[in-house]
ChimeraX commands (.cxc) that place a marker at each C-alpha (Angstrom):
marker #1 position -130.12,58.77,1.84 radius 0.5
marker #1 position -132.60,58.52,-1.00 radius 0.5
marker #1 position -130.19,56.70,-3.29 radius 0.5
marker #1 position -128.27,54.74,-0.64 radius 0.5
marker #1 position -129.35,51.29,-1.85 radius 0.5
marker #1 position -128.45,52.12,-5.44 radius 0.5
marker #1 position -125.04,53.48,-4.37 radius 0.5
marker #1 position -124.34,50.32,-2.36 radius 0.5
marker #1 position -125.32,48.12,-5.32 radius 0.5
marker #1 position -123.04,50.13,-7.63 radius 0.5
marker #1 position -120.11,49.87,-5.20 radius 0.5
marker #1 position -120.65,46.12,-4.87 radius 0.5
marker #1 position -120.79,45.72,-8.66 radius 0.5
marker #1 position -117.68,47.82,-9.33 radius 0.5
marker #1 position -115.71,46.02,-6.60 radius 0.5
marker #1 position -116.53,42.69,-8.24 radius 0.5
marker #1 position -116.19,43.69,-11.93 radius 0.5
marker #1 position -113.84,46.70,-12.02 radius 0.5
marker #1 position -114.56,49.89,-13.99 radius 0.5
marker #1 position -117.70,49.72,-16.13 radius 0.5
marker #1 position -119.51,52.01,-18.61 radius 0.5
marker #1 position -122.64,53.84,-17.47 radius 0.5
marker #1 position -124.96,51.79,-19.68 radius 0.5
marker #1 position -123.68,48.48,-18.26 radius 0.5
marker #1 position -124.14,49.76,-14.69 radius 0.5
marker #1 position -127.69,50.84,-15.52 radius 0.5
marker #1 position -128.50,47.45,-17.07 radius 0.5
marker #1 position -127.20,45.73,-13.92 radius 0.5
marker #1 position -129.29,47.94,-11.62 radius 0.5
marker #1 position -132.42,47.52,-13.72 radius 0.5
marker #1 position -131.98,43.73,-13.73 radius 0.5
marker #1 position -131.23,43.32,-10.01 radius 0.5
marker #1 position -133.40,45.92,-8.28 radius 0.5
marker #1 position -137.15,46.12,-8.10 radius 0.5
marker #1 position -137.60,49.62,-9.49 radius 0.5
marker #1 position -134.33,50.14,-11.35 radius 0.5
marker #1 position -133.05,53.60,-12.20 radius 0.5
marker #1 position -133.21,56.20,-14.95 radius 0.5
marker #1 position -130.15,57.36,-16.90 radius 0.5
marker #1 position -130.33,60.84,-15.34 radius 0.5
marker #1 position -130.65,59.49,-11.80 radius 0.5
marker #1 position -127.69,57.16,-12.36 radius 0.5
marker #1 position -125.62,60.00,-13.85 radius 0.5
marker #1 position -126.30,62.13,-10.78 radius 0.5
marker #1 position -125.37,59.32,-8.40 radius 0.5
marker #1 position -122.11,58.62,-10.21 radius 0.5
marker #1 position -121.04,62.23,-10.71 radius 0.5
marker #1 position -122.00,63.71,-7.33 radius 0.5
marker #1 position -120.58,61.02,-5.00 radius 0.5
marker #1 position -116.88,61.03,-4.22 radius 0.5
marker #1 position -116.71,57.24,-3.99 radius 0.5
marker #1 position -116.97,57.05,-7.81 radius 0.5
marker #1 position -114.61,58.52,-10.39 radius 0.5
marker #1 position -114.47,58.73,-14.17 radius 0.5
marker #1 position -111.74,56.54,-15.57 radius 0.5
marker #1 position -112.34,57.19,-19.27 radius 0.5
marker #1 position -114.81,56.88,-22.10 radius 0.5
marker #1 position -115.83,54.19,-24.52 radius 0.5
marker #1 position -117.82,54.21,-27.72 radius 0.5
marker #1 position -121.27,52.63,-27.87 radius 0.5
marker #1 position -122.88,51.67,-31.15 radius 0.5
marker #1 position -126.43,52.80,-31.83 radius 0.5
marker #1 position -128.71,51.64,-34.61 radius 0.5
marker #1 position -130.14,55.08,-35.30 radius 0.5
marker #1 position -127.37,57.56,-34.58 radius 0.5
marker #1 position -124.18,55.61,-35.22 radius 0.5
marker #1 position -121.75,55.79,-32.30 radius 0.5
marker #1 position -121.58,57.90,-29.15 radius 0.5
marker #1 position -119.33,58.21,-26.10 radius 0.5
marker #1 position -120.23,56.66,-22.75 radius 0.5
marker #1 position -118.39,57.41,-19.49 radius 0.5
marker #1 position -116.53,54.57,-17.76 radius 0.5
marker #1 position -116.75,54.68,-13.94 radius 0.5
marker #1 position -114.57,53.12,-11.26 radius 0.5
marker #1 position -114.21,53.35,-7.51 radius 0.5
marker #1 position -112.24,56.19,-6.00 radius 0.5
marker #1 position -109.09,55.14,-4.15 radius 0.5
marker #1 position -109.28,58.05,-1.69 radius 0.5
marker #1 position -112.23,56.50,0.18 radius 0.5
marker #1 position -110.52,53.25,1.05 radius 0.5
marker #1 position -111.76,51.42,-2.00 radius 0.5
marker #1 position -109.54,50.25,-4.81 radius 0.5
marker #1 position -110.36,49.09,-8.33 radius 0.5
marker link #1:1,2 radius 0.2
marker link #1:2,3 radius 0.2
marker link #1:3,4 radius 0.2
marker link #1:4,5 radius 0.2
marker link #1:5,6 radius 0.2
marker link #1:6,7 radius 0.2
marker link #1:7,8 radius 0.2
marker link #1:8,9 radius 0.2
marker link #1:9,10 radius 0.2
marker link #1:10,11 radius 0.2
marker link #1:11,12 radius 0.2
marker link #1:12,13 radius 0.2
marker link #1:13,14 radius 0.2
marker link #1:14,15 radius 0.2
marker link #1:15,16 radius 0.2
marker link #1:16,17 radius 0.2
marker link #1:17,18 radius 0.2
marker link #1:18,19 radius 0.2
marker link #1:19,20 radius 0.2
marker link #1:20,21 radius 0.2
marker link #1:21,22 radius 0.2
marker link #1:22,23 radius 0.2
marker link #1:23,24 radius 0.2
marker link #1:24,25 radius 0.2
marker link #1:25,26 radius 0.2
marker link #1:26,27 radius 0.2
marker link #1:27,28 radius 0.2
marker link #1:28,29 radius 0.2
marker link #1:29,30 radius 0.2
marker link #1:30,31 radius 0.2
marker link #1:31,32 radius 0.2
marker link #1:32,33 radius 0.2
marker link #1:33,34 radius 0.2
marker link #1:34,35 radius 0.2
marker link #1:35,36 radius 0.2
marker link #1:36,37 radius 0.2
marker link #1:37,38 radius 0.2
marker link #1:38,39 radius 0.2
marker link #1:39,40 radius 0.2
marker link #1:40,41 radius 0.2
marker link #1:41,42 radius 0.2
marker link #1:42,43 radius 0.2
marker link #1:43,44 radius 0.2
marker link #1:44,45 radius 0.2
marker link #1:45,46 radius 0.2
marker link #1:46,47 radius 0.2
marker link #1:47,48 radius 0.2
marker link #1:48,49 radius 0.2
marker link #1:49,50 radius 0.2
marker link #1:50,51 radius 0.2
marker link #1:51,52 radius 0.2
marker link #1:52,53 radius 0.2
marker link #1:53,54 radius 0.2
marker link #1:54,55 radius 0.2
marker link #1:55,56 radius 0.2
marker link #1:56,57 radius 0.2
marker link #1:57,58 radius 0.2
marker link #1:58,59 radius 0.2
marker link #1:59,60 radius 0.2
marker link #1:60,61 radius 0.2
marker link #1:61,62 radius 0.2
marker link #1:62,63 radius 0.2
marker link #1:63,64 radius 0.2
marker link #1:64,65 radius 0.2
marker link #1:65,66 radius 0.2
marker link #1:66,67 radius 0.2
marker link #1:67,68 radius 0.2
marker link #1:68,69 radius 0.2
marker link #1:69,70 radius 0.2
marker link #1:70,71 radius 0.2
marker link #1:71,72 radius 0.2
marker link #1:72,73 radius 0.2
marker link #1:73,74 radius 0.2
marker link #1:74,75 radius 0.2
marker link #1:75,76 radius 0.2
marker link #1:76,77 radius 0.2
marker link #1:77,78 radius 0.2
marker link #1:78,79 radius 0.2
marker link #1:79,80 radius 0.2
marker link #1:80,81 radius 0.2
marker link #1:81,82 radius 0.2
marker link #1:82,83 radius 0.2
view
């Protein structure tokens, strides 16, 4: 129950915009909620709830370290939600 509001915001965002990378989801939550979320909290929400699923990876450019992979998340179809 602790992360219910964040989960509902993520579901709403993914229903409207389709699969999105973790960093974009975090930016959305930090812009639209009062307290936002940390990367580790968001990772736990996305990975431990069956309503979300990994759909792939994408590369993100970084000024310091070059490029790195970021997970792309979508809604699971087994819980009555489609992409």
